[in-house]
N, C-alpha and C positions, 0 to 999 in steps of 0.2 A: 626399273627401280632408279630413282634419281640419286645423284651423288651424295646429297646431304643425308638421305635416309640410310645409305650403306655405311656411313661412318658411325662407328660406335664410340661413345664416350665412357670413360671409366667412372664408376661411382666414386663419390668423395672418399669413402673408406679405402678403396683399392688405390686411389691416387696417392693418399697418404702412405700406404704400405709400400707402394712402388718408389716414391721419392725418398722416403726415410731409408728404405732398403738400399737404394743407390748410394746415399750418403754414407751409410755404414760400410758398404762395399769399398768405397773410396778411402774411408778411414783405415780399414784393415789392409788394403793394398799399400797405403802409405807406410803403415807400421812394418809390413813385410819387406818392403823395399829398404826401409831403414835398417833392418836386421842384416842386410847384405851390403849396404854401402857405408852407413855411418859407424855402426859399432863393429862391423866386420865379423861378429861372432857367427852369423849365419853362414858365411863362407867357410869357416873352419868346422862348424858342427853340423851343417847340412840343412836341407829344406824342412825335414820333419821336425827337427829341433826348433827351427825358427817359427814354424806354425804353432807348435805347442807353447812356445814362449809368448806369442802375441795373443792367443785365444785364452784370455783369463777373464774372470768375472769383473775385475776392475776395468779392464779395457772395454768389455761389453757394456758395462754401465755407462762409461764415458761416451761410447759410440751412440747409444740409444738417446741419452739425455741431450747431447749436443746435436744429433741429427734432428731431433724434434725441435730444438731451438732454431736450427737452420731452416727447417721446413716452415716454421711459423714466421720467421723473418722474411723468407721469400714470398710467402703468401701475403704478408703485409705489403711488400713491394708490388706484387701483382695487382692487389686491390687499389693501391694508391696511384699507380701509373696507368 
């Protein structure tokens, strides 16, 4: 089997899911780090409290909307360059 045949490409749907999911992961990671560094509440109240504090519907909505915008922006750049 030749090397090009053995490489599998993601379908466009799974590529979007993977890239948007990664952006959402980075968003929540940044929020969690903020709970322990900037506000300091996470250090006092613990990890479980910090996780409950960042996983809200408002944060999820922001994460999905802006990760889709980020995905579209980078797709635009990929197609232009």
